[in-house]
C-alpha positions as CSV (number, residue, x, y, z in Angstrom):
1,M,-182.5,-65.2,-121.5
2,K,-185.4,-65.9,-119.9
3,T,-185.4,-67.2,-116.4
4,S,-187.1,-69.8,-114.2
5,L,-188.6,-66.8,-112.5
6,D,-189.9,-65.5,-115.5
7,T,-191.0,-68.8,-117.0
8,V,-193.4,-69.8,-113.6
9,L,-194.8,-65.9,-113.5
10,Q,-195.7,-66.2,-117.0
11,A,-197.5,-69.4,-116.4
12,V,-199.2,-68.3,-113.6
13,E,-200.6,-65.3,-115.8
14,A,-201.6,-67.8,-118.7
15,Y,-203.5,-70.0,-116.3
16,Q,-205.5,-67.0,-114.5
17,D,-209.0,-68.1,-116.1
18,T,-208.5,-71.8,-114.4
19,I,-207.1,-70.1,-111.1
20,L,-210.5,-67.9,-111.1
21,A,-212.8,-70.8,-112.0
22,A,-211.5,-72.6,-109.2
23,E,-212.0,-69.8,-106.5
24,R,-215.3,-69.9,-107.6
25,H,-216.5,-73.1,-107.8
26,I,-215.0,-73.6,-104.1
27,W,-216.4,-70.6,-102.8
28,K,-220.0,-72.0,-104.1
29,N,-219.4,-75.2,-102.5
30,P,-218.0,-74.6,-99.2
31,E,-217.4,-77.9,-96.7
32,S,-216.1,-78.0,-93.2
33,G,-213.0,-80.0,-92.2
34,Y,-212.4,-83.4,-92.8
35,K,-215.9,-83.0,-95.0
36,E,-214.6,-81.6,-98.2
37,W,-214.9,-84.1,-100.3
38,K,-216.7,-82.6,-103.4
39,T,-213.3,-80.0,-103.0
40,H,-211.3,-82.9,-103.1
41,A,-212.9,-84.5,-106.0
42,Y,-212.9,-81.0,-108.1
43,L,-209.5,-80.0,-107.5
44,K,-207.9,-83.8,-108.1
45,A,-209.4,-83.6,-111.4
46,R,-207.7,-80.4,-112.2
47,Y,-204.3,-81.2,-111.1
48,E,-204.9,-84.6,-113.0
49,E,-205.7,-82.4,-116.1
50,L,-202.4,-80.5,-115.5
51,G,-200.4,-84.4,-115.8
52,Y,-200.1,-84.6,-111.7
53,T,-200.0,-87.9,-110.0
54,V,-202.3,-87.3,-107.2
55,T,-201.8,-89.3,-104.0
56,E,-204.8,-89.2,-101.9
57,A,-205.2,-89.3,-97.8
58,G,-207.5,-92.1,-98.3
59,N,-209.9,-92.2,-95.3
60,I,-210.3,-88.5,-94.9
61,P,-210.1,-85.7,-97.7
62,G,-207.1,-84.0,-98.8
63,F,-203.9,-85.6,-101.2
64,W,-200.7,-84.3,-102.3
65,M,-198.4,-84.0,-105.7
66,D,-195.0,-84.3,-106.2
67,I,-192.4,-82.5,-108.4
68,D,-188.7,-83.3,-108.3
69,T,-186.4,-81.3,-110.5
70,G,-184.2,-83.9,-111.1
71,R,-181.1,-82.8,-109.2
72,P,-180.7,-83.5,-105.4
73,G,-181.6,-80.5,-103.1
74,P,-184.1,-79.3,-100.4
75,R,-187.7,-80.4,-100.2
76,I,-190.1,-77.6,-99.9
77,A,-193.9,-78.0,-99.2
78,V,-196.5,-75.6,-100.0
79,F,-199.9,-75.8,-98.5
80,G,-203.4,-74.8,-99.7
81,E,-206.2,-75.4,-97.3
82,L,-209.7,-77.1,-98.1
83,D,-211.6,-76.1,-95.5
84,S,-214.3,-73.7,-95.0
85,L,-215.9,-72.1,-91.6
86,I,-219.5,-72.3,-90.1
87,V,-221.1,-69.1,-90.4
88,P,-225.3,-69.6,-91.0
89,T,-225.9,-65.6,-91.1
90,H,-223.5,-65.2,-94.1
91,P,-225.8,-64.2,-97.0
92,E,-224.0,-67.0,-99.2
93,C,-223.5,-69.7,-96.5
94,D,-224.7,-73.1,-97.8
95,P,-228.3,-72.9,-96.7
96,E,-228.0,-76.7,-95.4
97,T,-224.8,-76.9,-93.2
98,G,-224.0,-72.8,-93.0
99,A,-220.6,-73.3,-94.5
100,V,-218.8,-70.5,-96.0
101,H,-215.1,-69.8,-97.1
102,A,-215.3,-66.6,-94.6
103,C,-211.5,-66.8,-94.2
104,G,-210.5,-67.8,-98.2
105,H,-209.2,-71.2,-97.6
106,H,-210.8,-71.6,-101.2
107,C,-208.3,-68.6,-102.6
108,Q,-205.4,-70.6,-101.1
109,S,-206.7,-73.7,-103.1
110,A,-207.0,-71.7,-106.2
111,A,-203.5,-70.3,-105.8
112,L,-202.0,-73.6,-105.2
113,L,-203.3,-74.6,-108.7
114,G,-201.9,-71.7,-109.9
115,V,-198.3,-72.8,-108.1
116,A,-198.9,-76.4,-109.9
117,A,-199.6,-74.8,-113.6
118,A,-196.5,-72.9,-113.1
119,L,-194.4,-75.5,-112.3
120,K,-195.7,-77.5,-115.4
121,A,-194.4,-75.1,-117.8
122,P,-191.5,-75.7,-120.1
123,G,-188.3,-74.3,-118.2
124,A,-189.7,-74.0,-115.0
125,L,-187.6,-76.3,-113.5
126,D,-184.3,-75.1,-115.1
127,N,-181.7,-74.4,-112.7
128,L,-183.6,-75.5,-109.6
129,S,-182.6,-78.3,-107.7
130,G,-184.5,-80.3,-104.9
131,F,-188.0,-81.3,-104.4
132,V,-191.6,-79.8,-104.0
133,R,-194.5,-81.1,-102.6
134,L,-197.9,-79.1,-102.9
135,I,-200.7,-80.3,-100.2
136,A,-204.4,-79.9,-100.2
137,V,-204.8,-80.2,-96.7
138,P,-207.9,-80.4,-94.8
139,A,-209.4,-79.2,-91.4
140,E,-207.5,-76.0,-90.6
141,E,-210.4,-74.1,-88.9
142,L,-211.0,-76.0,-85.3
143,I,-214.4,-76.0,-85.1
144,E,-217.0,-78.8,-85.0
145,L,-215.5,-80.8,-82.2
146,G,-217.8,-83.4,-81.7
147,F,-217.5,-84.3,-85.0
148,R,-213.7,-85.0,-84.7
149,K,-213.9,-86.5,-81.4
150,Q,-216.0,-89.1,-83.1
151,L,-213.5,-89.2,-85.9
152,K,-210.7,-89.6,-83.6
153,E,-212.9,-92.3,-81.4
154,Q,-213.2,-94.3,-84.5
155,G,-209.9,-94.3,-85.5
156,V,-210.3,-92.1,-88.6
157,I,-208.1,-89.6,-87.4
158,R,-205.7,-88.9,-84.6
159,Y,-205.5,-85.2,-84.5
160,F,-208.0,-82.5,-85.0
161,G,-206.0,-80.2,-87.2
162,G,-205.1,-81.4,-90.9
163,K,-201.7,-80.4,-91.0
164,Q,-200.9,-82.1,-87.5
165,E,-202.9,-85.7,-89.1
166,F,-200.7,-84.9,-92.2
167,M,-197.6,-85.0,-90.1
168,A,-198.7,-87.9,-88.4
169,R,-199.5,-90.0,-91.7
170,G,-195.8,-89.3,-92.9
171,V,-197.0,-86.6,-95.3
172,L,-194.2,-84.2,-94.4
173,D,-191.6,-87.1,-93.6
174,N,-188.2,-85.5,-95.4
175,V,-189.6,-82.1,-96.1
176,D,-187.4,-79.1,-94.9
177,I,-189.4,-76.1,-95.6
178,A,-192.8,-75.2,-95.7
179,I,-195.0,-72.2,-96.7
180,I,-198.7,-71.2,-97.1
181,I,-200.2,-67.7,-98.3
182,H,-203.4,-66.9,-96.1
183,T,-205.9,-64.3,-97.5
184,T,-206.7,-61.4,-95.5
185,N,-208.7,-57.8,-95.9
186,S,-206.0,-55.7,-95.5
187,P,-204.4,-54.9,-99.2
188,G,-200.9,-55.9,-100.0
189,L,-198.4,-58.8,-98.8
190,H,-198.6,-59.1,-94.9
191,C,-196.2,-60.8,-92.4
192,N,-195.8,-60.4,-88.6
193,A,-193.5,-62.5,-86.2
194,G,-195.7,-65.4,-85.5
195,S,-199.0,-66.0,-83.9
196,N,-200.7,-67.9,-80.5
197,G,-201.0,-71.7,-80.3
198,C,-204.2,-73.1,-78.1
199,V,-205.7,-76.0,-76.1
200,I,-209.0,-76.9,-76.8
201,K,-211.2,-77.7,-73.4
202,E,-214.3,-78.5,-72.8
203,A,-215.4,-79.0,-69.2
204,T,-218.7,-80.8,-68.2
205,F,-220.4,-79.9,-64.9
206,M,-222.4,-82.3,-63.0
207,G,-225.0,-81.6,-60.6
208,V,-228.0,-83.0,-59.4
209,S,-231.8,-82.6,-60.9
210,S,-234.6,-81.6,-58.8
211,H,-237.7,-79.5,-59.0
212,A,-236.8,-75.8,-59.3
213,G,-239.5,-74.1,-57.6
214,G,-240.8,-77.0,-55.6
215,S,-237.7,-78.8,-53.8
216,P,-234.5,-76.7,-55.3
217,H,-232.4,-77.5,-51.9
218,R,-232.8,-81.2,-53.1
219,G,-230.8,-80.4,-56.4
220,V,-227.4,-79.3,-56.7
221,N,-227.3,-76.9,-59.4
222,A,-224.6,-77.5,-62.2
223,L,-225.2,-74.2,-64.1
224,Y,-224.3,-72.3,-61.1
225,A,-220.9,-74.5,-60.3
226,A,-220.5,-73.8,-64.4
227,N,-221.0,-69.8,-63.2
228,C,-218.8,-70.0,-60.6
229,G,-215.9,-71.7,-62.4
230,M,-216.2,-69.2,-65.3
231,Q,-216.4,-66.4,-62.8
232,A,-213.0,-67.7,-60.9
233,A,-211.5,-68.3,-64.4
234,N,-212.4,-64.4,-64.8
235,C,-210.7,-63.2,-61.5
236,V,-207.3,-65.1,-62.5
237,R,-207.3,-63.0,-66.0
238,E,-205.3,-60.4,-64.5
239,T,-202.6,-63.0,-63.5
240,F,-202.1,-63.7,-66.8
241,P,-198.9,-61.8,-68.1
242,D,-199.4,-59.7,-71.0
243,A,-196.2,-60.7,-73.0
244,D,-197.6,-64.3,-73.3
245,H,-200.6,-62.8,-75.6
246,I,-203.3,-65.1,-73.3
247,R,-206.7,-65.2,-74.9
248,F,-209.4,-67.0,-73.1
249,H,-213.1,-67.4,-74.1
250,P,-215.5,-69.9,-72.7
251,I,-218.9,-70.2,-73.9
252,I,-221.8,-72.5,-72.4
253,T,-223.0,-75.4,-75.0
254,K,-225.5,-77.2,-73.2
255,G,-227.0,-75.1,-70.5
256,G,-230.0,-77.2,-68.8
257,D,-233.1,-79.0,-70.3
258,A,-236.1,-77.4,-68.6
259,V,-236.6,-74.1,-66.9
260,N,-238.6,-75.9,-64.0
261,A,-235.8,-78.3,-63.1
262,I,-232.1,-77.7,-61.7
263,P,-229.9,-78.5,-64.5
264,D,-227.7,-81.5,-63.6
265,R,-225.3,-81.2,-66.9
266,V,-224.1,-78.3,-68.1
267,V,-220.9,-78.0,-71.2
268,T,-218.6,-75.3,-71.7
269,E,-215.9,-74.8,-74.2
270,S,-213.1,-72.9,-74.6
271,Y,-209.7,-72.3,-75.9
272,L,-206.8,-71.0,-74.2
273,R,-204.2,-69.7,-76.3
274,A,-200.9,-68.2,-75.6
275,S,-197.4,-67.2,-77.6
276,S,-195.9,-70.1,-75.9
277,M,-196.4,-73.9,-75.3
278,E,-195.0,-73.1,-71.6
279,A,-197.6,-70.2,-71.4
280,I,-200.3,-72.2,-72.5
281,A,-199.6,-75.1,-70.0
282,R,-199.1,-72.9,-67.4
283,E,-202.5,-70.9,-67.5
284,N,-204.4,-73.8,-68.3
285,L,-203.7,-75.0,-65.0
286,K,-205.0,-71.8,-63.1
287,V,-208.1,-72.2,-65.5
288,N,-208.5,-75.6,-64.5
289,R,-208.2,-75.1,-61.0
290,A,-210.6,-72.7,-61.2
291,F,-213.3,-74.7,-63.2
292,A,-212.6,-77.5,-60.3
293,G,-212.9,-75.0,-57.5
294,G,-216.2,-73.6,-58.9
295,A,-217.6,-77.3,-59.1
296,A,-216.4,-78.0,-55.4
297,A,-218.0,-74.9,-53.9
298,M,-221.1,-75.9,-55.4
299,G,-220.9,-79.8,-54.4
300,A,-221.1,-80.6,-58.0
301,Q,-218.7,-82.7,-60.3
302,V,-216.6,-81.3,-63.2
303,H,-215.0,-83.4,-66.0
304,L,-212.4,-81.7,-67.6
305,W,-211.1,-82.7,-71.0
306,D,-208.2,-81.0,-72.6
307,H,-206.9,-81.6,-75.8
308,H,-203.6,-80.0,-77.8
309,G,-205.4,-77.4,-80.4
310,Y,-202.5,-75.8,-82.3
311,A,-199.1,-75.0,-81.3
312,P,-197.4,-71.4,-81.2
313,L,-196.3,-70.2,-84.8
314,M,-192.9,-69.2,-85.1
315,H,-191.8,-67.6,-88.7
316,D,-188.4,-68.3,-89.5
317,P,-186.7,-65.0,-90.0
318,N,-184.3,-65.8,-92.7
319,L,-187.5,-67.5,-94.6
320,K,-189.4,-64.1,-93.7
321,E,-186.6,-62.3,-95.1
322,L,-186.5,-64.0,-98.6
323,V,-190.3,-63.7,-98.6
324,R,-189.9,-60.2,-98.1
325,Q,-187.6,-59.7,-101.2
326,V,-189.5,-62.0,-103.2
327,G,-192.8,-60.0,-102.6
328,V,-191.0,-56.7,-103.4
329,E,-189.8,-58.1,-106.7
330,V,-193.2,-59.5,-107.9
331,L,-195.7,-57.1,-105.9
332,G,-193.8,-53.7,-105.7
333,E,-192.1,-52.2,-102.7
334,E,-195.2,-50.6,-101.5
335,Q,-197.4,-53.9,-101.4
336,V,-195.1,-55.2,-99.3
337,K,-196.1,-55.0,-95.1
338,F,-194.0,-56.8,-92.8
339,S,-193.6,-56.4,-89.3
340,N,-192.8,-58.3,-85.9
341,T,-196.0,-57.8,-84.4
342,W,-197.9,-60.9,-82.9
343,G,-200.8,-62.3,-84.0
344,T,-203.5,-63.7,-81.7
345,G,-205.3,-66.0,-83.7
346,C,-204.3,-69.9,-84.4
347,T,-203.5,-71.7,-87.4
348,D,-202.1,-75.5,-87.5
349,M,-199.1,-74.1,-89.3
350,G,-197.4,-73.3,-85.8
351,D,-197.4,-77.3,-85.5
352,V,-195.3,-77.3,-88.8
353,S,-193.3,-74.4,-87.5
354,C,-191.9,-76.5,-84.6
355,V,-190.1,-79.4,-86.6
356,M,-189.0,-76.9,-89.8
357,P,-188.6,-73.3,-90.8
358,A,-192.1,-72.4,-92.0
359,L,-194.0,-69.2,-93.0
360,H,-197.3,-68.3,-93.0
361,P,-197.7,-64.5,-94.9
362,E,-201.1,-63.4,-95.7
363,I,-201.7,-61.3,-98.9
364,G,-205.0,-59.2,-99.7
365,G,-208.1,-59.4,-101.8
366,A,-210.8,-60.0,-99.1
367,T,-213.3,-57.5,-97.7
368,G,-215.2,-57.5,-94.0
369,P,-213.9,-59.1,-90.9
370,D,-212.5,-62.4,-90.9
371,H,-215.1,-65.6,-90.1
372,S,-218.2,-62.9,-90.4
373,K,-221.3,-62.9,-92.3
374,D,-219.8,-60.1,-93.9
375,Y,-216.5,-61.6,-95.6
376,Y,-216.2,-61.5,-99.1
377,I,-213.4,-61.7,-101.9
378,T,-213.5,-58.4,-103.6
379,D,-209.9,-59.0,-105.6
380,P,-209.8,-62.4,-106.8
381,V,-206.9,-61.5,-108.6
382,T,-204.6,-60.7,-106.0
383,A,-206.1,-63.4,-103.5
384,C,-205.3,-66.2,-105.8
385,V,-203.2,-65.2,-108.9
386,G,-201.2,-62.8,-107.0
387,S,-200.7,-65.4,-104.5
388,A,-199.4,-68.3,-106.8
389,K,-197.1,-66.0,-108.3
390,V,-195.3,-65.0,-104.8
391,Q,-195.4,-68.3,-103.9
392,A,-193.9,-69.5,-107.4
393,A,-191.4,-67.0,-106.9
394,I,-190.3,-68.4,-103.8
395,L,-189.9,-71.8,-104.6
396,V,-187.5,-70.6,-107.5
397,R,-185.5,-68.3,-104.8
398,L,-185.3,-71.3,-102.5
399,L,-184.0,-73.8,-105.3
400,E,-182.3,-71.9,-107.6
401,N,-178.4,-72.2,-107.7
402,E,-178.6,-75.6,-106.1
403,G,-180.9,-74.3,-103.4
404,A,-178.5,-72.5,-101.9
405,E,-181.1,-70.0,-100.2
406,A,-182.6,-73.0,-98.8
407,K,-179.8,-74.9,-97.3
408,R,-179.0,-71.4,-95.8
409,I,-182.0,-71.4,-94.2
410,L,-181.7,-74.8,-92.8
411,S,-178.6,-74.4,-91.8
412,E,-179.3,-71.5,-89.9
413,G,-182.8,-72.4,-88.6
414,R,-183.7,-73.7,-85.0
415,Q,-186.6,-75.6,-84.2
416,D,-187.9,-77.1,-81.0
417,Y,-188.4,-80.5,-81.8
418,P,-186.0,-82.8,-84.2
419,T,-188.3,-85.1,-85.3
420,I,-192.0,-85.3,-86.3
421,P,-192.6,-88.0,-84.1
422,E,-190.9,-86.8,-81.0
423,Y,-193.2,-83.7,-81.2
424,L,-196.3,-85.8,-82.0
425,A,-195.3,-87.6,-78.2
426,Q,-195.0,-84.1,-76.5
427,I,-198.6,-82.6,-77.8
428,D,-200.1,-86.5,-76.8
429,A,-198.8,-85.8,-73.4
430,L,-200.8,-82.6,-72.7
431,C,-204.0,-84.2,-73.6
432,M,-206.1,-84.4,-70.2
433,D,-209.7,-86.7,-69.6
434,K,-210.7,-86.8,-66.0
435,Q,-213.0,-86.0,-63.2
436,A,-211.5,-83.2,-61.6
437,V,-213.3,-83.3,-58.1
438,V,-213.5,-86.0,-55.4
439,Y,-215.5,-86.1,-52.5
440,D,-214.6,-87.5,-49.2
441,E,-218.2,-87.8,-46.9
442,G,-217.1,-85.8,-43.8
443,R,-213.9,-84.3,-45.0
444,G,-214.4,-82.1,-47.8
445,A,-213.7,-82.1,-51.7
446,W,-210.4,-82.6,-53.2
447,L,-208.8,-81.4,-56.8
448,T,-207.6,-84.3,-59.0
449,F,-204.9,-82.5,-60.6
């Protein structure tokens, strides 16, 4: 007898041309986070052609579709990310914006379309219990922070990451488990133990402008203050515990205005990444102290702006084992390469993993380093069709037999925060926006944090 798993796998294959056409279309029309309106419109039309009712986010790109089996049970979310990177040196980037899908998010969107098609097949929902929400989500790449700060100031968004924003908008209310499969440049289906989270940092060093040749003694060099601050931060790197996987990588985005004028405003930007929220807070304090000390050493001022980036991603071990078994079932043992290593990149799927069992494995199909000018999809069948098969099969295994596996994962899972509002309140409390040095004439400088 034909099973639900047979049905969905065959349905994905039947829609292969549609899936691959979506991959090519989105690749050729890349858009960065919170700007994905063309991608939104294209995919919305494809889902409506499949017979779905699409609920749109409204003032930002992104939408979701619901599938109710008609029987009570767990509620599963599956994500596909809409946004591209900015890599102006990529040969196939948008010549005006530099946007290009050099991390494979377009494959996720194509795969999600395949999952949607499979779940519409006759018999696909037989023996399944519960509910599936398919979510086309914007803005995973944490880039163009100036643009996102403007959106936040205008009240359009609360959070820089699309999944966080959707959490705040209620899109994940009553969802129990979440999955996404990312594209990678290594063959097979991969999954590790998890990956880093991060805090976003902007430090604006302020000095006094003066003629660089004629009267440098009348100025306060903001660039030197920034250099002192970054050097001090580099000096504390050896205190970063190896087990916390700390990464700190500042850049200078504004270094002065004219070579013959002492710079009076210099801006640095960075992330501080770590494997736990506690480690992020602890090591970030060291960096802020170093920046403030560098400014004070030069008699300059520094404005520190910290904002929650992404939480560490903690893969649920029971969900991971179920997905490993599904991968073997669909792709074969030799194609499944799970490990307990730790990743040092970041994703807003980490925020989702704080409030529900979640998994973020990767599947091959790409070549070239991630986020580089050499990144291409060379095996779209694996990256898109293979991904759709695995995700559809995961849904079947989670929701078959009255949702027994999903219920087991939920009963044994442990999340850091019991509710989404409690989690969002916690990350709101991590933000900082303040002058870091106060001068008391005749007595010296004081740090304000």
